[in-house]
BALOBA-1460 file (C-alpha; in Angstrom, 3 decimals):
// residues 68
<rec num="1" residu="m" x="-12.561" y="-18.529" z="4.564"/>
<rec num="2" residu="c" x="-15.645" y="-20.593" z="3.844"/>
<rec num="3" residu="v" x="-16.423" y="-22.756" z="0.818"/>
<rec num="4" residu="e" x="-19.071" y="-20.610" z="-0.855"/>
<rec num="5" residu="r" x="-16.915" y="-17.486" z="-0.742"/>
<rec num="6" residu="l" x="-13.898" y="-19.394" z="-1.973"/>
<rec num="7" residu="q" x="-15.954" y="-20.816" z="-4.835"/>
<rec num="8" residu="k" x="-16.974" y="-17.311" z="-5.920"/>
<rec num="9" residu="i" x="-13.353" y="-16.144" z="-5.795"/>
<rec num="10" residu="i" x="-12.262" y="-19.089" z="-7.951"/>
<rec num="11" residu="l" x="-15.057" y="-18.356" z="-10.439"/>
<rec num="12" residu="a" x="-13.985" y="-14.712" z="-10.663"/>
<rec num="13" residu="m" x="-10.379" y="-15.788" z="-11.239"/>
<rec num="14" residu="a" x="-11.438" y="-18.223" z="-13.968"/>
<rec num="15" residu="l" x="-13.424" y="-15.502" z="-15.728"/>
<rec num="16" residu="g" x="-10.393" y="-13.219" z="-15.450"/>
<rec num="17" residu="i" x="-8.276" y="-15.897" z="-17.117"/>
<rec num="18" residu="v" x="-10.866" y="-16.119" z="-19.910"/>
<rec num="19" residu="m" x="-10.632" y="-12.355" z="-20.419"/>
<rec num="20" residu="m" x="-6.828" y="-12.532" z="-20.456"/>
<rec num="21" residu="l" x="-6.836" y="-15.343" z="-23.023"/>
<rec num="22" residu="a" x="-9.299" y="-13.485" z="-25.234"/>
<rec num="23" residu="a" x="-7.269" y="-10.269" z="-25.042"/>
<rec num="24" residu="s" x="-4.031" y="-12.061" z="-25.880"/>
<rec num="25" residu="g" x="-5.530" y="-13.647" z="-28.980"/>
<rec num="26" residu="s" x="-6.116" y="-17.182" z="-27.718"/>
<rec num="27" residu="i" x="-9.770" y="-17.120" z="-28.682"/>
<rec num="28" residu="k" x="-10.127" y="-20.913" z="-28.938"/>
<rec num="29" residu="a" x="-8.729" y="-21.505" z="-25.435"/>
<rec num="30" residu="a" x="-10.877" y="-18.687" z="-24.030"/>
<rec num="31" residu="f" x="-13.980" y="-20.138" z="-25.702"/>
<rec num="32" residu="i" x="-13.318" y="-23.653" z="-24.373"/>
<rec num="33" residu="l" x="-12.692" y="-22.425" z="-20.815"/>
<rec num="34" residu="h" x="-15.757" y="-20.187" z="-20.925"/>
<rec num="35" residu="l" x="-17.900" y="-23.049" z="-22.231"/>
<rec num="36" residu="g" x="-16.650" y="-25.240" z="-19.376"/>
<rec num="37" residu="i" x="-17.605" y="-22.590" z="-16.818"/>
<rec num="38" residu="i" x="-21.065" y="-22.286" z="-18.373"/>
<rec num="39" residu="i" x="-21.599" y="-26.063" z="-18.258"/>
<rec num="40" residu="i" x="-20.520" y="-26.257" z="-14.616"/>
<rec num="41" residu="l" x="-22.834" y="-23.397" z="-13.603"/>
<rec num="42" residu="i" x="-25.852" y="-24.729" z="-15.503"/>
<rec num="43" residu="s" x="-25.425" y="-28.279" z="-14.176"/>
<rec num="44" residu="s" x="-25.035" y="-26.902" z="-10.652"/>
<rec num="45" residu="a" x="-28.193" y="-24.815" z="-11.007"/>
<rec num="46" residu="l" x="-30.290" y="-27.651" z="-12.438"/>
<rec num="47" residu="t" x="-29.182" y="-30.443" z="-10.122"/>
<rec num="48" residu="g" x="-28.387" y="-28.532" z="-6.935"/>
<rec num="49" residu="f" x="-25.086" y="-30.410" z="-6.704"/>
<rec num="50" residu="c" x="-21.819" y="-28.580" z="-7.237"/>
<rec num="51" residu="y" x="-18.706" y="-30.717" z="-7.552"/>
<rec num="52" residu="i" x="-16.437" y="-27.776" z="-6.731"/>
<rec num="53" residu="t" x="-18.236" y="-27.168" z="-3.430"/>
<rec num="54" residu="k" x="-17.992" y="-30.866" z="-2.585"/>
<rec num="55" residu="v" x="-14.237" y="-30.932" z="-3.220"/>
<rec num="56" residu="l" x="-13.545" y="-27.671" z="-1.380"/>
<rec num="57" residu="s" x="-15.662" y="-28.677" z="1.625"/>
<rec num="58" residu="s" x="-13.151" y="-31.391" z="2.444"/>
<rec num="59" residu="a" x="-10.580" y="-28.684" z="3.230"/>
<rec num="60" residu="f" x="-12.710" y="-25.664" z="4.195"/>
<rec num="61" residu="p" x="-15.845" y="-25.287" z="6.335"/>
<rec num="62" residu="l" x="-19.235" y="-24.370" z="4.897"/>
<rec num="63" residu="c" x="-20.345" y="-20.762" z="5.444"/>
<rec num="64" residu="s" x="-23.295" y="-21.971" z="7.554"/>
<rec num="65" residu="e" x="-20.829" y="-23.673" z="9.929"/>
<rec num="66" residu="v" x="-18.635" y="-20.576" z="10.212"/>
<rec num="67" residu="k" x="-21.530" y="-18.306" z="11.264"/>
<rec num="68" residu="k" x="-22.425" y="-20.490" z="14.273"/>
């Protein structure tokens, strides 16, 4: 498993948790978690640096390294 794929899986799981919180009535917790995800994605898009990728790359290889 490479970092970029793992990052997408984690993002999908986080969005699933947001949906679960919203469905169970914890709207404030769902809003805060969703806002955090939005901030992380926007900062990653604007700066080109993703902290999650940096942390995960210490344990998993990058997808470009796996394809070689």
